[in-house]
C-alpha positions in Angstrom: 22.8 14.7 -5.0 19.6 12.7 -5.0 18.6 10.7 -8.1 15.0 11.0 -9.3 13.8 7.6 -10.6 11.9 7.7 -14.0 9.1 5.2 -13.5 7.0 3.8 -16.3 3.5 5.2 -16.8 0.6 2.7 -17.3 -2.6 3.9 -18.8 -5.5 1.9 -17.2 -8.0 3.2 -19.8 -6.2 1.7 -22.7 -8.5 -0.8 -24.6 -5.4 -2.8 -25.6 -5.3 -5.2 -22.6 -2.5 -7.4 -23.9 -0.1 -4.6 -24.8 -0.9 -2.9 -21.5 -0.2 -6.1 -19.6 3.2 -6.4 -21.4 4.1 -2.9 -20.2 3.1 -3.9 -16.7 5.2 -7.0 -16.8 8.2 -5.0 -17.9 7.6 -2.4 -15.2 7.4 -5.1 -12.5 10.5 -6.8 -13.8 12.5 -3.5 -13.9 11.3 -1.6 -11.0 8.4 -3.1 -9.0 6.9 0.4 -9.1 5.0 2.3 -11.8 2.6 5.2 -12.2 -1.1 4.4 -13.0 -2.9 7.1 -15.0 -6.5 7.4 -16.3 -7.7 5.2 -13.6 -11.2 6.6 -13.2 -11.1 8.0 -9.7 -12.2 11.6 -10.1 -10.0 14.5 -9.1 -12.9 15.9 -7.1 -13.1 12.7 -5.0 -9.3 12.7 -4.5 -9.3 16.2 -3.3 -12.2 15.4 -0.9 -10.3 12.5 0.6 -7.2 14.6 1.2 -9.3 17.4 2.7 -11.1 15.0 5.1 -7.8 13.3 6.0 -6.4 16.7 7.0 -9.5 17.4 9.0 -9.2 14.2 10.9 -5.5 14.6 11.7 -6.0 18.2 12.9 -8.3 17.0 15.7 -6.8 17.1 19.3 -4.9 13.9 20.2 -7.5 12.9 22.8 -10.3 12.9 20.3 -8.2 10.9 17.8 -7.3 8.3 20.5 -11.0 7.6 21.0 -10.7 6.0 17.5 -7.4 4.2 18.3 -6.8 0.6 16.9 -8.4 -2.0 19.2 -8.9 -5.2 17.3 -6.4 -5.8 14.5 -5.2 -2.7 12.8 -8.3 -0.5 11.9 -8.5 2.9 13.4 -6.1 5.6 14.5 -2.4 5.1 15.2 -0.3 7.9 16.8 3.3 8.9 16.1 5.9 6.1 16.6 3.2 3.4 16.8 4.7 1.4 13.9 8.3 0.2 13.5 9.5 -1.8 10.6 12.0 -4.6 11.0 14.7 -2.8 9.1 14.2 0.4 11.1 17.3 1.8 12.8 15.2 4.1 14.9 14.3 2.7 18.3 11.4 5.1 18.7 9.4 4.0 15.7 8.2 5.8 12.5 7.3 9.5 12.7 3.9 9.4 11.2 0.2 9.3 12.1 -2.1 6.8 10.5 -5.7 6.1 10.2 -6.7 2.7 8.7 -10.2 1.5 7.5 -11.6 -1.2 5.4 -14.8 -2.3 3.7 -18.1 -1.8 5.5 -19.3 -5.0 4.0 -18.5 -8.7 4.3 -17.3 -10.9 7.2 -14.0 -9.1 8.0 -15.7 -6.0 9.2 -17.6 -8.1 11.8 -14.3 -9.3 13.2 -12.4 -6.0 12.8 -14.9 -3.1 12.9 -14.0 0.2 11.5 -13.5 3.1 13.9 -15.4 6.0 12.3 -15.1 9.6 13.6 -18.2 11.1 15.0 -20.5 12.8 12.5 -20.7 15.7 14.9 -17.0 16.3 14.4 -16.7 15.4 10.7 -20.1 15.2 9.0 -19.1 13.9 5.6 -16.0 12.0 6.5 -17.4 8.5 6.4 -19.4 9.0 3.3 -16.3 10.4 1.5 -14.1 7.5 2.6 -16.6 4.8 1.7 -17.0 6.3 -1.7 -13.3 6.3 -2.2 -12.9 2.7 -1.1 -15.5 1.5 -3.6 -13.9 3.5 -6.4 -10.3 2.5 -5.7 -11.3 -1.2 -5.3 -12.6 -1.1 -8.9 -9.2 0.2 -9.9 -7.4 -2.5 -8.0 -9.4 -5.4 -9.4 -9.0 -4.1 -13.0 -5.3 -3.7 -12.5 -4.9 -7.1 -11.0 -6.7 -8.5 -14.1 -3.9 -7.0 -16.2 -1.3 -8.3 -13.8 -2.7 -11.8 -14.3 -2.5 -11.4 -18.1 1.1 -10.2 -17.6 1.8 -13.5 -15.9 0.2 -15.6 -18.7 -2.9 -16.3 -16.6 -6.6 -15.9 -17.2 -7.7 -12.3 -16.5 -9.9 -13.4 -13.6 -7.3 -15.6 -12.0 -7.1 -13.8 -8.7 -10.9 -14.0 -8.5 -10.8 -17.7 -9.3 -8.4 -18.5 -6.4 -10.6 -16.6 -3.9 -8.5 -13.5 -3.5 -11.7 -11.4 -3.5 -14.1 -13.7 -1.6 -14.1 -11.1 1.2 -12.9 -7.5 0.8 -9.7 -7.5 2.7 -8.2 -4.4 1.2 -7.6 -1.5 3.5 -7.1 2.2 3.1 -4.5 4.0 5.2 -4.4 7.7 5.6 -1.0 9.0 6.5 0.4 12.3 7.9 4.1 12.9 8.1 4.9 15.9 10.3 8.0 18.0 10.1 10.5 16.2 12.3 14.1 16.2 13.5 17.1 17.7 11.7 15.8 18.6 8.2 19.1 17.8 6.6 19.3 14.3 8.0 19.0 11.4 5.6 18.1 9.2 8.5 15.1 11.1 9.6 12.3 8.8 8.3 8.6 9.1 8.5 8.4 5.6 7.2 11.5 3.4 7.7 12.7 1.1 5.0 10.3 -1.7 4.2 8.4 -3.6 1.5 4.6 -3.9 1.6 3.1 -7.2 2.7 0.2 -7.8 0.2 -0.4 -8.1 -3.5 -0.2 -4.5 -4.7 -0.4 -1.0 -3.2 -1.9 2.1 -4.8 -0.6 5.3 -3.4 -1.9 8.9 -3.8 0.2 11.7 -2.6 -0.2 15.5 -2.0 2.8 16.2 -4.2 5.2 16.8 -1.4 8.4 14.7 -2.1 9.9 12.2 0.3 9.2 8.8 -1.2 12.3 6.9 -2.0 12.8 3.4 -3.4 15.7 0.9 -3.4 15.5 -1.3 -6.5 18.0 -3.9 -5.2 17.0 -4.7 -1.6 19.8 -7.3 -1.3 22.6 -4.9 -2.2 24.7 -3.1 0.5 25.0 -0.2 0.8 21.5 0.5 -0.4 21.0 3.0 -3.2 17.9 5.2 -2.7 16.2 7.0 -5.5 13.5 9.6 -5.2 10.0 9.0 -6.7 8.3 12.2 -7.8 4.5 12.6 -7.5 2.5 13.1 -10.7 -0.8 14.8 -10.2 -3.8 12.6 -10.9 -1.8 9.3 -10.9 -1.4 6.5 -8.4 2.1 5.2 -7.6 1.7 1.4 -7.7 4.1 -1.1 -6.1 4.3 -4.8 -5.9 4.0 -6.4 -2.4 5.6 -9.5 -0.8 2.7 -11.8 -1.4 2.9 -11.1 -5.1 6.6 -11.8 -5.0 5.8 -15.2 -3.4 3.0 -15.9 -6.0 5.4 -15.2 -8.9 8.4 -17.1 -7.4 10.4 -13.9 -7.2 9.8 -12.9 -10.8 7.9 -9.8 -9.7 9.9 -8.6 -6.7 8.5 -6.4 -4.0 10.6 -3.2 -3.8 11.9 -1.7 -0.6 10.9 1.9 0.0 10.8 4.6 2.7 9.7 8.1 3.3 12.3 10.7 4.4 11.7 14.1 5.9 12.0 17.0 3.4 11.1 19.8 5.9 7.4 19.9 4.9 4.3 18.3 6.3 3.3 15.5 3.9 0.0 13.6 3.4 -0.6 10.5 1.4 -3.3 7.8 1.0 -2.2 4.2 0.6 -4.6 1.4 -0.5 -3.3 -2.1 0.3 -5.0 -4.5 -2.1 -4.7 -7.7 -0.1 -6.2 -11.2 -0.7 -9.0 -12.8 1.4 -7.5 -14.2 4.7 -8.3 -17.7 3.6 -6.7 -17.4 0.2 -3.7 -19.8 -0.2 -0.7 -18.2 -1.9 1.5 -20.7 -3.8 3.9 -20.5 -6.7 2.2 -20.0 -10.0 2.7 -22.7 -12.6 3.7 -20.0 -15.1 6.5 -18.9 -12.7 8.3 -22.2 -11.9 9.9 -25.1 -13.7 12.3 -27.9 -13.2 15.2 -25.5 -13.3 13.4 -22.9 -11.3 11.5 -24.7 -8.5 9.3 -22.8 -6.0 11.3 -20.7 -3.6 8.5 -20.3 -1.1 6.1 -22.8 0.4 2.4 -22.3 0.1 1.0 -20.0 2.8 -2.5 -18.9 3.9 -2.8 -15.2 3.8 -4.2 -15.0 7.4 -1.1 -16.8 8.8 1.3 -14.8 6.8 -0.2 -11.4 7.8 -0.3 -12.4 11.5 3.4 -13.1 11.5 4.3 -10.0 9.6 2.1 -7.5 11.5 3.2 -8.9 14.8 6.7 -7.7 14.0 5.8 -4.2 12.9 2.9 -3.0 15.0 3.9 -2.2 18.6 0.5 -2.9 20.0 -0.7 -5.6 17.5 -3.3 -7.9 19.1 -3.6 -10.6 16.4 
């Protein structure tokens, strides 16, 4: 019988920043996952994003492949295009993806977004760009509270250059009905932890997300995460684990098939490529020296993505 994990619920609208930051700290210590409510992204916009996501994935494959990833990782990715290191499936993950980033800044010049034709999807780009701006406001506000939770200044991540360029990306995901529906090993997303700072996930309510709170334990114990309407599911990424010297651990998770088509929208709030991630002074001491050497975000992502994207071009 599957266990449903009871995650903490963080209210982003609370005026009590210090008490909220303490709740975030405890959630990151205990789970590495939590729900975020009252975040300010309207239900109408969320519904529009899911509607336009379904419209895109319902296009014929040849029309979607016109928007396939070319430079870096923005654009469309077909089934089995991604395979995580811990995957036991040689074929790759059974999911379709579409990734886009900011339309502003230097990164978009290097890695252009692949937008669908307005003739096919007239309001698609406008809807997604609106969502990007709204959810980035959420991410920055949340990271300010994470900084407070680590005994830092609220604008710490801004001070170290994490937001010099808008490196966050939005990934639309579709998980089709696949394989033997009673198979625990049928994964739409194989077991992995996210690479960046934090991830904000919106789901359509279809179950399938599972987390493993102790990624070093064997055999791994998987617990279901239920979707709560109107909330984001937030998780800590690997770079945040490095920043905090392992205090806030990134949590392994996966998506398993439940016999229903599933849609979700993940926002990876990642630092500027030139931002150097090194152990925070508040997270190390003589008895707890840094466990990770400093690393430039660009170099770290290049190594990690090259292992998971079958056609990654650097």
